[in-house]
C-alpha positions in Angstrom: -41.5 -26.5 97.6 -42.4 -23.6 95.3 -39.0 -21.7 95.6 -37.1 -24.5 94.0 -39.3 -25.4 91.5 -39.6 -21.9 90.1 -35.6 -22.0 90.3 -35.3 -24.9 88.2 -37.9 -23.7 85.8 -35.8 -20.4 85.4 -32.4 -22.4 84.9 -34.0 -24.3 81.9 -34.1 -21.4 79.4 -31.0 -19.6 78.1 -29.1 -17.3 80.6 -30.7 -13.8 80.0 -33.5 -15.1 77.2 -36.2 -13.5 76.4 -38.5 -16.5 76.7 -40.9 -17.7 79.0 -38.3 -19.3 81.1 -36.0 -16.5 81.1 -38.8 -14.2 82.2 -40.0 -16.4 84.9 -36.6 -16.5 86.4 -36.1 -12.5 86.1 -39.4 -12.3 88.0 -38.5 -14.9 90.9 -34.8 -14.5 91.2 -35.4 -14.1 95.0 -36.8 -17.3 95.1 -40.6 -16.5 95.7 -43.4 -18.3 94.1 -45.2 -16.3 91.0 -47.7 -13.7 92.2 -46.4 -13.9 95.8 -46.9 -10.8 98.0 -45.8 -10.6 101.2 -48.2 -7.6 101.9 -51.0 -9.9 100.9 -50.4 -13.0 103.4 -52.1 -13.1 106.8 -54.7 -10.2 106.4 -56.0 -8.4 109.1 -59.7 -9.3 109.0 -59.1 -12.8 108.8 -56.6 -12.8 111.9 -59.3 -10.8 113.5 -62.1 -13.4 112.7 -59.5 -16.3 113.9 -59.1 -14.6 117.4 -62.9 -13.9 117.6 -63.6 -17.6 117.4 -61.5 -18.2 120.4 -62.9 -18.9 123.9 -61.0 -16.4 125.5 -62.0 -13.7 123.2 -65.5 -14.3 123.7 -65.2 -14.8 127.4 -62.9 -11.6 128.0 -65.5 -9.4 126.0 -68.3 -10.9 127.5 -67.1 -10.1 131.0 -66.5 -6.6 130.0 -70.5 -6.3 129.0 -71.4 -8.5 132.2 -69.5 -6.5 134.6 -71.4 -3.6 134.7 -74.8 -5.6 134.9 -72.9 -7.2 138.2 -72.3 -3.6 139.8 -75.7 -2.5 138.7 -77.4 -5.7 140.4 -75.1 -5.2 143.4 -76.3 -1.5 144.0 -79.8 -2.9 143.9 -79.3 -5.3 146.5 -77.2 -3.3 148.6 -79.3 -0.1 148.2 -80.3 0.1 152.1 -78.8 3.0 153.9 -77.6 0.4 156.9 -75.5 -1.4 154.4 -73.5 1.3 153.5 -72.6 2.3 157.0 -68.7 2.4 158.0 -67.7 2.1 154.1 -66.4 5.6 154.2 -65.1 7.0 150.9 -66.4 4.0 148.9 -70.0 4.7 150.3 -69.7 8.4 148.7 -68.4 6.9 145.5 -71.1 4.4 145.4 -73.8 7.1 146.0 -72.2 9.1 143.2 -72.6 6.1 141.1 -76.3 5.9 141.6 -76.9 9.6 140.6 -76.7 8.9 136.8 -75.7 7.0 134.0 -72.8 8.9 133.5 -71.7 8.9 137.3 -72.3 5.2 136.9 -70.0 4.9 133.9 -67.3 6.8 135.4 -67.5 4.3 138.7 -67.4 1.3 136.5 -64.4 2.5 134.8 -62.8 3.5 138.2 -63.2 -0.1 139.8 -61.7 -1.5 136.6 -58.9 0.5 135.8 -56.6 -0.7 138.2 -56.7 -4.6 137.9 -59.3 -5.9 135.5 -58.3 -4.1 132.5 -54.7 -4.7 132.9 -55.4 -8.2 133.0 -57.7 -8.1 130.0 -54.9 -6.2 127.9 -52.4 -8.6 128.9 -54.6 -11.4 128.2 -55.1 -10.2 124.3 -51.5 -9.0 123.8 -49.5 -11.8 125.8 -51.6 -14.9 124.4 -51.4 -13.9 120.8 -48.1 -15.3 120.0 -47.3 -17.5 122.7 -50.2 -19.7 122.1 -49.3 -20.4 118.6 -46.2 -21.5 119.6 -47.4 -23.9 122.5 -50.0 -25.4 119.8 -47.2 -25.8 117.4 -48.7 -23.9 114.9 -46.3 -20.9 114.8 -43.8 -22.5 112.4 -46.5 -23.5 110.0 -47.7 -19.8 109.6 -44.1 -19.0 108.8 -44.2 -21.7 106.3 -47.2 -20.1 104.2 -44.9 -18.1 104.2 -45.6 -15.2 106.1 -43.1 -12.6 106.6 -41.9 -12.7 110.6 -42.3 -8.9 110.6 -45.8 -9.0 109.0 -47.0 -12.0 111.3 -45.9 -10.1 114.3 -47.4 -6.6 113.3 -50.8 -8.2 112.5 -50.9 -10.0 115.7 -50.2 -6.8 117.6 -52.6 -4.7 115.7 -55.3 -7.4 116.0 -54.6 -7.8 119.8 -54.5 -3.6 120.4 -58.0 -3.9 118.6 -59.6 -6.2 120.8 -58.2 -4.2 124.1 -59.8 -1.0 122.8 -63.0 -3.1 121.9 -63.0 -4.4 125.4 -62.8 -0.8 127.0 -65.3 0.5 125.0 -67.6 -2.4 125.5 -67.2 -2.0 129.5 -67.8 1.9 129.0 -70.8 1.5 126.2 -72.5 -1.3 128.6 -72.1 0.8 131.9 -73.3 4.1 130.0 -76.6 2.3 128.7 -77.3 0.2 131.6 -76.8 2.9 134.0 -78.9 5.7 132.0 -81.6 3.5 131.8 -81.7 2.8 135.6 -80.4 6.2 137.1 -81.6 8.6 134.1 -79.6 11.1 132.1 -77.9 13.3 134.6 -75.0 15.7 135.1 -71.4 14.0 135.5 -70.2 14.6 139.0 -67.0 13.4 140.6 -65.2 14.4 144.5 -62.6 16.5 142.4 -64.7 18.7 140.1 -67.7 20.7 139.9 -70.8 19.5 138.4 -70.6 18.9 134.4 -73.5 19.2 131.8 -74.1 15.6 130.3 -72.4 16.9 127.1 -69.7 18.1 128.6 -69.5 14.6 130.9 -69.5 12.6 127.8 -66.2 14.2 126.6 -64.7 14.2 129.7 -65.3 10.5 129.6 -64.0 9.9 126.1 -61.0 11.7 127.1 -60.8 9.3 130.1 -60.9 6.3 128.3 -58.3 7.9 125.6 -55.7 8.2 128.1 -56.6 5.0 129.7 -55.9 3.4 126.4 -52.6 5.2 126.2 -51.7 4.0 129.6 -52.5 0.5 128.8 -50.1 0.3 125.8 -47.3 -0.4 128.4 -49.2 -3.4 129.3 -49.5 -4.4 126.1 -45.9 -3.7 125.1 -44.7 -5.7 128.1 -47.1 -8.7 127.4 -46.3 -8.9 123.8 -42.4 -8.9 124.4 -42.9 -12.0 127.0 -45.1 -13.4 124.4 -42.4 -13.8 121.7 -40.0 -14.7 124.5 -41.8 -17.7 125.8 -44.1 -20.6 124.8 -46.0 -20.5 127.7 -48.9 -18.0 127.2 -50.0 -18.0 131.0 -46.6 -16.8 131.6 -46.4 -14.0 129.4 -49.8 -12.5 130.7 -49.0 -13.2 134.4 -45.6 -11.8 133.9 -47.0 -8.6 132.4 -49.7 -8.5 135.0 -47.3 -9.2 138.0 -44.6 -6.7 136.8 -47.4 -3.8 136.3 -48.4 -4.5 140.1 -44.8 -4.6 141.1 -44.5 -1.0 139.6 -47.3 -0.1 141.4 -46.2 -1.0 144.6 -42.7 0.6 144.0 -44.6 3.8 143.1 -45.9 3.9 146.8 -42.4 4.3 148.2 -42.0 7.7 148.6 -38.3 6.9 149.8 -37.4 6.3 146.0 -38.0 9.9 145.4 -37.7 11.1 141.8 -37.1 7.4 140.6 -41.0 7.0 141.1 -41.7 9.7 138.0 -39.8 6.9 135.6 -42.0 3.8 136.8 -44.7 3.1 134.2 -47.4 3.2 136.7 -46.4 6.5 138.0 -49.1 8.6 136.1 -51.5 5.6 135.6 -54.1 7.7 137.9 -53.5 10.9 136.0 -56.6 10.7 134.2 -58.4 11.9 137.5 -57.2 15.2 136.4 -59.2 15.5 133.4 -62.3 15.6 135.7 -61.3 18.1 137.5 -62.4 21.7 137.2 -60.5 23.2 135.3 -58.8 20.4 133.8 -55.5 19.4 135.1 -53.6 18.1 132.0 -50.0 18.4 133.0 -49.7 14.9 134.3 -52.0 13.4 131.5 -49.0 14.5 129.1 -46.5 13.3 130.8 -48.0 10.0 131.3 -48.9 9.7 128.0 -45.1 10.4 126.9 -44.1 7.9 129.5 -46.4 5.1 128.2 -45.8 5.5 124.5 -41.9 5.4 125.3 -42.4 2.2 127.2 -44.4 0.4 124.7 -42.3 1.4 121.8 -39.2 0.1 123.6 -41.0 -3.1 124.4 -42.5 -3.5 120.9 -39.0 -3.0 119.2 -37.2 -5.5 121.7 -40.2 -8.0 120.9 -39.7 -7.5 116.9 -35.9 -7.8 117.2 -36.2 -10.8 119.3 -38.6 -12.4 116.9 -37.2 -11.7 113.8 -33.7 -13.4 114.8 -34.9 -16.5 117.2 -35.1 -19.8 115.8 -38.9 -21.0 115.7 -39.2 -24.5 116.6 -42.7 -24.9 117.9 
């Protein structure tokens, strides 16, 4: 190995000598090869391109683009008044969705936020380390050598980047498709007065920002499970199931104040960003809760990974 070679080379010169052998020993006293810099290993862009070539990344991002188009086609085939009888609240939401591009975007976010986006974020963050372990390539990455903390940090940042990209692709596709089909109209909702298109765009950006923060809980939990197990499906599925469990518990009013400590309690607080005037109290509480949970999960993940034996 490079470390042993360097060590023998440095030992060949006089102790404390000023010759080449002595200087080499000083430069490599930690056992690292000449020119080795931990910060230069596993570049972000290299990992980003590597994950982009994976089929699950392409399918997940592709579905984010495809979903708004599927909804648009569904509205086209189900536009008859008789088809909407008896659908109650969903019917009124569908009517709002077809009243403009901004409203169609809001509807697409609404139907995706509770489950689909959770699955996508869990997929990107839960699969990233566990898949390497299941393929047997994780130990080879560490033998490059890539410091464990850097490997985990790069993988986390790339996973979060793709999660944000998926959210933006969903919203952008819905906005473009909805505007082309239904026009550029004010943003309307059931909890607010009509908003001008300019203000509506700002409100939608605020909604996307809050959703990104809330989904950090899913990202943190999936990432923790990813460094705990070699089964990528277990990490992804475990994060989704725990999120669903938290959502179910949040519906049990008998739990009282305990519900406010559940990670999903403020997951729908983004609706307050659409009200007139905006209701931001729960948004702030939800952001603090999500960041706190995510920080705890990520800290546990780094603690676990930097101390475990990598055998796969």
